[in-house]
C-alpha positions as CSV (number, residue, x, y, z in Angstrom):
1,X,4.1,28.5,10.9
2,X,7.4,26.5,10.7
3,X,6.1,24.5,13.8
4,X,2.9,23.7,12.2
5,X,4.7,22.6,8.9
6,X,6.9,20.3,11.0
7,X,4.0,18.9,12.9
8,X,2.2,18.1,9.4
9,X,5.4,16.5,8.1
10,X,6.0,14.5,11.3
11,X,2.3,13.2,11.4
12,X,2.8,12.2,7.8
13,X,5.8,10.2,8.4
14,X,4.4,8.6,11.5
15,X,1.2,7.6,9.6
16,X,3.5,6.2,6.8
17,X,5.5,4.0,9.3
18,X,2.4,2.7,11.0
19,X,0.7,1.9,7.9
20,X,3.6,0.0,6.4
21,X,4.3,-1.9,9.5
22,X,0.5,-2.8,9.9
23,X,0.3,-3.9,6.4
24,X,3.7,-5.7,5.6
25,X,3.3,-8.7,7.8
26,X,0.3,-9.9,5.9
27,X,1.9,-9.4,2.7
28,X,5.1,-11.0,3.8
29,X,3.0,-14.1,5.3
30,X,1.1,-14.5,1.9
31,X,4.2,-14.2,-0.2
32,X,6.0,-17.0,1.9
33,X,3.0,-19.4,2.2
34,X,1.1,-18.6,-1.0
35,X,-1.9,-19.2,0.9
36,X,-4.7,-16.8,-0.2
37,X,-7.9,-18.6,0.8
38,X,-9.1,-15.8,3.2
39,X,-8.2,-13.0,0.8
40,X,-11.0,-11.3,-1.1
41,X,-9.9,-10.2,-4.7
42,X,-12.0,-6.9,-4.7
43,X,-10.4,-5.8,-1.5
44,X,-6.9,-6.1,-2.6
45,X,-7.8,-4.7,-6.2
46,X,-9.4,-1.7,-4.5
47,X,-6.4,-1.4,-2.1
48,X,-4.1,-1.1,-5.1
49,X,-6.3,1.4,-7.0
50,X,-6.4,3.5,-3.9
51,X,-2.7,3.3,-3.3
52,X,-2.1,4.3,-7.0
53,X,-4.2,7.3,-6.5
54,X,-2.7,8.4,-3.2
55,X,0.8,8.0,-4.9
56,X,-0.5,10.5,-7.6
57,X,-1.9,12.7,-5.0
58,X,1.5,12.8,-3.1
59,X,3.8,13.3,-6.2
60,X,1.6,15.9,-7.9
61,X,0.7,18.0,-4.9
62,X,2.0,21.6,-5.4
63,X,4.1,23.5,-4.2
64,X,5.5,20.6,-2.2
65,X,5.5,17.0,-2.8
66,X,4.0,14.8,-0.1
67,X,6.8,12.3,0.1
68,X,5.4,10.4,3.1
69,X,2.1,9.9,1.3
70,X,3.8,8.9,-2.1
71,X,6.4,6.5,-0.4
72,X,3.8,4.7,1.9
73,X,1.4,4.2,-1.0
74,X,4.3,3.0,-3.3
75,X,5.2,0.3,-0.8
76,X,1.6,-0.9,0.1
77,X,0.5,-0.8,-3.7
78,X,3.4,-3.0,-4.5
79,X,2.4,-5.4,-1.8
80,X,-1.1,-5.3,-3.0
81,X,-0.3,-6.0,-6.6
82,X,2.0,-9.0,-5.4
83,X,-0.7,-10.5,-3.0
84,X,-3.4,-9.8,-5.8
85,X,-1.2,-11.7,-8.5
86,X,-0.8,-14.6,-6.0
87,X,-4.5,-14.7,-5.4
88,X,-5.2,-14.7,-9.1
89,X,-2.8,-17.3,-9.8
90,X,-4.3,-19.6,-7.1
91,X,-7.7,-19.1,-7.7
92,X,-7.7,-19.0,-11.6
93,X,-4.4,-20.2,-13.2
94,X,-3.6,-22.9,-10.7
95,X,-7.0,-24.5,-10.8
96,X,-6.9,-25.2,-14.3
């Protein structure tokens, strides 16, 4: 039972690190360059909504909190919101 629980936690943290390392370079590139021409607004909006829901699932899970799920989605949701904001600024506010 302990081995299965440890394996479960380890898989969660490996998934978290992989997702963050896969997602972060795009977010950093967008923040640095402010270029959002190839980014679809619905995609980043849905990613942010999905991340918020997974954060809630991770923190509300009983009896244990799923910290890997929460932390991963906190980071990726913040990145999604920042990229989404830059995209909205570039497409709607900057063009006025």
